[in-house]
N, C-alpha and C positions, 0 to 999 in steps of 0.2 A: 691141698685140693679140697674142694667142698662139692657135695652132691645135693641135688634137688630132685624132687619128684613133682612133675607138673600135673595139671588137671586131666590129662589123658589117661591116667592110671586106671586100669580095669580091675585091680585088686587080685591079680593071679597069685601073688606071693612068691614068685620066682626070685626076686631080688632079696627078699628076707631069708629065703632058704640058702641062697648062694653066699650072701654076706650079711649075716645077722648083726654084726657089730656096727654096721652103718645103716641098714634098712630094717624097719619094723612095720608091722601092720597096725593100723588104727582100729578103733572100735567100729568105725564106719565102713571098714573093709578095704581101705586104700592104703598104699604104702607111704611112708614118710622117711626122710633121711635125717641123720643127726645134724644138728645145726652148727657143729664145729668143724674145723679142719680135721681131716682124717690122718691117721698115722701112716707113715710110709709102708709099714708092713701090711696095710689093708688095701693099698692102691690096686693091686692085681685082682683081688676078688671083687672089689667095688667096680672096677672096669668090666669084669666078666658079667656082673649083674646088669650093668648098663647096656652092654652089647647084647645080652640075652633078653632084654625087655621086649615083649612081643608088640608093643604099641609105641615104643620110643619115648616113654614117659620120664626117663631119667636123664637129667642134664648135669654137666659138671662144669666147674669153674676153678681155674688155677689161681 
């Protein structure tokens, strides 16, 4: 599974605090996801970050 952060990101940092192995904050103040498939052990926390995004800026693809 891969995750993406779209242009709706408001830079709240929730995703990076919930799942820092997948999401980080850029110097511009928005989030970005790793560009590779995530490990099975990270799927639960990445999904939690996606569900918690206040503007729905996180998308996933299997």
